[in-house]
C-alpha positions as CSV (number, residue, x, y, z in Angstrom):
1,M,8.9,-4.8,13.3
2,N,9.7,-1.5,14.7
3,M,6.9,1.0,15.0
4,Q,7.6,4.7,14.5
5,V,6.7,6.8,17.5
6,N,6.7,10.6,17.3
7,V,6.3,12.7,20.5
8,T,5.7,16.4,20.1
9,G,5.0,19.2,22.6
10,G,6.9,17.6,25.5
11,E,8.7,14.5,26.7
12,L,7.3,11.2,28.0
13,P,9.0,8.5,29.9
14,P,9.6,5.2,28.0
15,A,7.2,3.3,30.3
16,E,4.4,5.7,29.4
17,I,5.0,5.3,25.7
18,E,5.0,1.5,26.0
19,A,1.7,1.8,27.8
20,Y,0.2,3.8,24.9
21,I,1.6,1.2,22.4
22,A,0.0,-1.6,24.5
23,H,-3.3,0.3,24.5
24,G,-3.2,0.6,20.7
25,R,-2.5,-3.1,20.3
26,E,-5.4,-3.9,22.6
27,S,-7.7,-1.4,20.8
28,Y,-6.9,-2.8,17.4
29,P,-6.4,-6.5,17.7
30,G,-5.1,-8.3,14.6
31,R,-4.1,-5.0,13.1
32,Q,-0.5,-3.8,12.7
33,I,0.3,-0.3,14.0
34,E,2.8,1.3,11.6
35,R,3.1,4.7,13.3
36,M,1.9,6.5,16.4
37,D,1.9,10.2,16.9
38,I,1.7,11.5,20.5
39,T,1.1,15.2,21.1
40,V,1.7,16.3,24.7
41,D,-0.4,19.3,25.9
42,G,0.3,19.9,29.6
43,E,-1.3,17.0,31.5
44,Y,-3.1,15.7,28.4
45,V,-1.9,13.7,25.5
46,D,-3.5,13.2,22.0
47,I,-2.7,9.9,20.4
48,N,-3.1,9.0,16.7
49,Y,-2.5,5.5,15.6
50,F,-1.7,4.8,11.9
51,L,-2.6,1.3,11.0
52,A,-1.3,-0.8,8.1
53,D,-3.7,-1.7,5.4
54,A,-5.7,-4.8,6.3
55,P,-5.6,-7.6,3.8
56,F,-8.9,-8.8,2.4
57,T,-10.2,-11.8,0.5
58,R,-12.4,-11.1,-2.5
59,I,-15.9,-12.6,-2.1
60,R,-17.9,-13.6,-5.1
61,R,-21.6,-14.3,-5.3
62,I,-22.2,-17.2,-7.5
63,T,-25.8,-18.6,-7.8
64,G,-26.7,-17.3,-4.4
65,Y,-23.7,-18.5,-2.5
66,L,-20.9,-16.3,-1.2
67,V,-17.5,-17.9,-1.9
68,G,-14.0,-16.6,-1.2
69,D,-11.9,-18.5,-3.7
70,M,-12.4,-21.6,-5.8
71,S,-9.3,-23.6,-4.7
72,H,-11.5,-26.1,-2.8
73,W,-14.0,-26.7,-5.6
74,N,-14.1,-30.0,-7.6
75,N,-13.6,-30.1,-11.4
76,A,-17.4,-30.1,-12.2
77,K,-18.0,-27.0,-10.1
78,R,-15.0,-25.3,-11.7
79,A,-16.3,-26.1,-15.2
80,E,-19.7,-24.7,-14.2
81,E,-18.1,-21.5,-13.2
82,A,-16.0,-21.3,-16.4
83,D,-19.1,-21.8,-18.5
84,R,-21.0,-18.9,-16.9
85,V,-22.0,-15.9,-19.0
86,K,-20.2,-13.0,-17.5
87,H,-21.8,-9.6,-18.1
88,S,-19.9,-6.3,-18.2
89,M,-21.0,-3.0,-16.9
90,E,-20.4,-1.2,-20.2
């Protein structure tokens, strides 16, 4: 996937831009960088990384246990969950 890189305030050599991309990937392991804005101010640069939303797994608390999903549960445990009284916030 191509990352959008915006450079304002000056010019940078491609090798320097690649170094900033590598730094971002090292700083945010496991995250996808969608866009990077680089602002050149003389000898200094400001870098803003824009990360893609991180996927998450819904966690439920059922009878004191934290569970992600019920795909690995046996039929008895699934029936127990289906028979629970679910309370609303209204």
